[in-house]
RODONU-765599 format. One record per residue (C-alpha): x, y, z; residue in three letters. Coordinates in steps of 0.1 Angstrom, whole numbers, padded with zeros to 4 digits, always signed. Layout:
XYZALA;...
//
This chain:
-1056-0100+0890MET;-1062-0109+0854GLU;-1083-0077+0848GLU;-1055-0054+0860THR;-1028-0070+0840GLU;-1008-0047+0816ILE;-1016-0059+0781TRP;-0981-0053+0768THR;-0969-0080+0792GLU;-1000-0102+0789LYS;-0996-0105+0751TYR;-0958-0104+0749ARG;-0947-0132+0727PRO;-0931-0162+0744ARG;-0917-0178+0713LYS;-0900-0164+0682LEU;-0928-0177+0660ASP;-0953-0155+0679GLU;-0935-0123+0671MET;-0951-0099+0645VAL;-0928-0083+0620GLY;-0890-0085+0618GLN;-0892-0117+0598GLU;-0856-0117+0587GLU;-0842-0112+0622ILE;-0865-0138+0636VAL;-0854-0164+0610SER;-0817-0158+0619ARG;-0824-0160+0657LEU;-0842-0193+0651LYS;-0811-0206+0634ASN;-0790-0196+0665PHE;-0814-0216+0686VAL;-0812-0246+0663LYS;-0774-0247+0663THR;-0769-0233+0698LYS;-0740-0213+0684ALA;-0749-0179+0697LEU;-0725-0149+0692PRO;-0728-0117+0712HIS;-0757-0097+0698LEU;-0765-0060+0694LEU;-0801-0051+0688PHE;-0806-0016+0676ALA;-0838+0002+0666GLY;-0867+0024+0677PRO;-0887+0016+0709PRO;-0916-0008+0707GLY;-0902-0028+0678THR;-0895-0061+0696GLY;-0858-0059+0707LYS;-0863-0070+0743THR;-0890-0095+0733THR;-0867-0111+0708ALA;-0840-0115+0734ALA;-0864-0130+0760LEU;-0879-0154+0734CYS;-0844-0164+0724LEU;-0835-0172+0760ALA;-0867-0192+0765ARG;-0862-0213+0734GLU;-0825-0219+0741LEU;-0827-0230+0778PHE;-0864-0242+0779GLY;-0891-0231+0804GLU;-0873-0248+0833GLY;-0840-0230+0831TYR;-0842-0198+0812TRP;-0847-0176+0842ARG;-0816-0190+0860GLN;-0795-0186+0829ASN;-0805-0150+0821LEU;-0795-0118+0838LEU;-0816-0089+0827GLU;-0804-0054+0836LEU;-0817-0020+0825ASN;-0786+0000+0817ALA;-0804+0033+0819SER;-0810+0027+0856ASP;-0777+0010+0863GLU;-0754+0028+0839ARG;-0722+0031+0859LYS;-0690+0011+0858ILE;-0698-0004+0893GLU;-0727-0023+0879THR;-0705-0040+0853ILE;-0678-0047+0879ARG;-0701-0061+0905THR;-0735-0075+0893LYS;-0724-0085+0858VAL;-0690-0098+0869LYS;-0704-0119+0897ASP;-0730-0134+0874TYR;-0707-0143+0845VAL;-0682-0161+0868ARG;-0707-0188+0876THR;-0714-0218+0854MET;-0747-0222+0835PRO;-0775-0247+0845ILE;-0786-0272+0819GLY;-0772-0285+0786GLU;-0764-0251+0769VAL;-0727-0243+0777PRO;-0733-0206+0783TYR;-0755-0181+0801LYS;-0770-0148+0787ILE;-0766-0112+0800VAL;-0793-0089+0786LEU;-0785-0052+0789LEU;-0816-0032+0780ASP;-0809+0004+0767GLU;-0772-0003+0766ALA;-0766+0031+0748ASP;-0772+0047+0783ALA;-0740+0031+0797LEU;-0712+0055+0803THR;-0680+0051+0781PRO;-0661+0038+0812GLU;-0688+0012+0818ALA;-0687+0002+0781GLN;-0649-0002+0783GLN;-0653-0025+0813ALA;-0680-0045+0795LEU;-0657-0049+0764ARG;-0631-0065+0785ARG;-0656-0088+0802MET;-0670-0099+0768MET;-0635-0111+0760GLU;-0627-0128+0793MET;-0659-0147+0798TYR;-0669-0155+0762ALA;-0666-0193+0769ARG;-0695-0194+0794ASN;-0715-0162+0787CYS;-0731-0144+0758ARG;-0741-0107+0759PHE;-0772-0093+0743ILE;-0772-0055+0741LEU;-0803-0036+0730ASP;-0803+0001+0722CYS;-0821+0028+0703ASN;-0789+0042+0687TYR;-0760+0018+0678SER;-0737+0048+0672SER;-0737+0054+0710ARG;-0721+0020+0716ILE;-0683+0021+0714ILE;-0668+0005+0683GLU;-0648-0022+0701PRO;-0681-0036+0714ILE;-0699-0032+0680GLN;-0671-0052+0664SER;-0676-0081+0689ARG;-0714-0083+0682CYS;-0736-0095+0654ALA;-0757-0064+0647LEU;-0795-0067+0641PHE;-0814-0035+0631ARG;-0850-0035+0641PHE;-0873-0015+0618ARG;-0906+0002+0629ARG;-0934-0022+0624LEU;-0956-0018+0593THR;-0993-0008+0596ASP;-1003-0044+0587GLU;-0982-0058+0615ASP;-0997-0034+0641VAL;-1032-0041+0628ARG;-1027-0079+0631LYS;-1017-0075+0668MET;-1045-0051+0676LEU;-1071-0075+0661ARG;-1056-0105+0679ARG;-1059-0086+0713ILE;-1094-0072+0705ALA;-1106-0108+0698GLU;-1091-0122+0730LYS;-1104-0093+0751GLU;-1139-0094+0734LYS;-1136-0058+0722LEU;-1154-0041+0694THR;-1128-0021+0675LEU;-1141+0004+0650ASP;-1121+0005+0617PRO;-1115+0042+0623GLU;-1102+0036+0658ALA;-1079+0009+0644GLU;-1065+0035+0619GLU;-1062+0061+0647ALA;-1041+0038+0669ILE;-1019+0030+0639ILE;-1015+0067+0631TYR;-1007+0077+0667VAL;-0983+0048+0675SER;-0962+0053+0643GLY;-0949+0017+0642GLY;-0943+0014+0680ASP;-0963-0017+0689LEU;-0959-0012+0727ARG;-0975+0023+0723HIS;-1003+0009+0701ALA;-1012-0018+0727ILE;-1011+0007+0756ASN;-1034+0030+0736LEU;-1058+0002+0730LEU;-1059-0008+0767GLN;-1064+0028+0777ALA;-1092+0034+0752ALA;-1109+0001+0762ALA;-1108+0010+0800ALA;-1143+0025+0801LEU;-1162+0004+0775ARG;-1156-0026+0753LYS;-1165-0006+0722HIS;-1134+0014+0711VAL;-1141+0044+0690THR;-1118+0068+0671GLU;-1128+0097+0695LYS;-1117+0076+0725ALA;-1083+0068+0710VAL;-1075+0105+0703TYR;-1087+0114+0738GLU;-1064+0089+0756VAL;-1036+0098+0732ALA;-1040+0135+0740SER;-1037+0143+0704LEU;-1059+0163+0680ALA;-1076+0145+0651HIS;-1054+0148+0620PRO;-1083+0164+0602ARG;-1085+0193+0626GLU;-1047+0200+0623VAL;-1049+0198+0585ARG;-1079+0222+0585GLU;-1059+0247+0606MET;-1029+0246+0582VAL;-1051+0249+0551GLU;-1069+0279+0566LEU;-1036+0296+0572ALA;-1024+0288+0536LEU;-1055+0303+0522ARG;-1048+0335+0541GLY;-1076+0331+0566GLU;-1053+0338+0595PHE;-1080+0347+0621GLU;-1098+0314+0615GLU;-1066+0294+0617ALA;-1057+0312+0649ARG;-1092+0303+0664LYS;-1085+0267+0655LYS;-1051+0268+0672LEU;-1066+0282+0704HIS;-1093+0255+0704GLN;-1066+0228+0702LEU;-1044+0244+0729MET;-1070+0256+0753ILE;-1101+0234+0749GLU;-1082+0202+0741GLN;-1051+0210+0762GLY;-1025+0201+0737LEU;-0989+0212+0741SER;-0972+0233+0714GLY;-0947+0205+0707GLU;-0975+0180+0701ASP;-0992+0204+0677ILE;-0960+0210+0658LEU;-0953+0173+0654ASN;-0988+0168+0640GLN;-0985+0199+0617VAL;-0952+0184+0604HIS;-0970+0151+0595ARG;-0999+0168+0579GLU;-0978+0191+0557ILE;-0966+0160+0538LEU;-1002+0150+0531ASN;-1012+0184+0517LEU;-1020+0187+0480LYS;-0996+0216+0473ILE;-0964+0219+0452PRO;-0933+0202+0466GLU;-0914+0235+0469ARG;-0941+0249+0492LYS;-0939+0218+0514LYS;-0902+0223+0517LEU;-0907+0259+0528GLU;-0934+0249+0554LEU;-0912+0221+0568VAL;-0884+0245+0572GLU;-0907+0269+0591ARG;-0918+0241+0614VAL;-0882+0233+0622GLY;-0875+0269+0630GLU;-0904+0273+0654PHE;-0898+0239+0670SER;-0863+0251+0679PHE;-0876+0283+0694ARG;-0901+0264+0716ILE;-0874+0240+0727VAL;-0852+0270+0736GLU;-0880+0283+0759GLY;-0900+0307+0738ALA;-0938+0312+0745ASN;-0956+0283+0727GLU;-0988+0302+0719ARG;-0970+0332+0704ILE;-0946+0310+0684GLN;-0974+0289+0669LEU;-0994+0320+0660GLU;-0962+0333+0643ALA;-0959+0300+0624MET;-0995+0303+0611LEU;-0987+0339+0601ALA;-0957+0326+0581GLN;-0979+0299+0565PHE;-1003+0326+0554ALA;-0975+0346+0538LEU;-0961+0314+0521THR;-0996+0306+0508GLY;-1000+0341+0494ALA;-0967+0340+0475SER;
//
């Protein structure tokens, strides 16, 4: 069973001290554990930044290994987003008394921004009625989707994307425990692709290490289904130099031979534009073009034709 375990769960921190990044948030949560004076909490931020992990670590440290499961109700609000969930599951749970010394239980609502407005209104009332013996932890990607009455009842913690150094630290820790050889280029590739999402970074590492214990840069880009940034930059530079046919060949290689979607290529083009050594004004023009063609593709236009048109526009911009 050990070999088939998902690494994101296997290496999920069990204590607040084990978390990487979010130092300021962790220090405040430790203080809540110390005083046992826990308010309702709202965790907001991008995926893979430690919101759920922080909530689970907090519960473990508050209640101890023996009681934390009995005193924590964890629900995924994107699956159970209707008012019935709040009126049945949550209400039945908060009515009962906690087990152990801590005078309250915890309800963790994952992806709380998926709750309907009606369900959020019912939740707001429940937060008032059962505040004596229950605390709510809501985590979401966008705090603006949580109604203001709930926001005003919670202490808000904003989770930031993890720094490259934080992600690197975790990758090296896992590589050491799993006895992997992780090339420096592969490490940088995982950091580039994951973009501060630690869960995505760990999943990439596990997928790249599935066949062999030596993880290479090539393996990372293959499992990520992305092109090497160098190839995308080369395609953009060819277009800007006016070599449209060569840029078009490069595009076809990415789409047909490597099987990349138009949206993936556009996202990478956007990232690489910012790394080009060209005047700022030209970067602005190129980013504007990328936005325009992204909109067309989302609206259902043919990906290949739109990306070729984008390269043609790049060639005209480079010539001007």
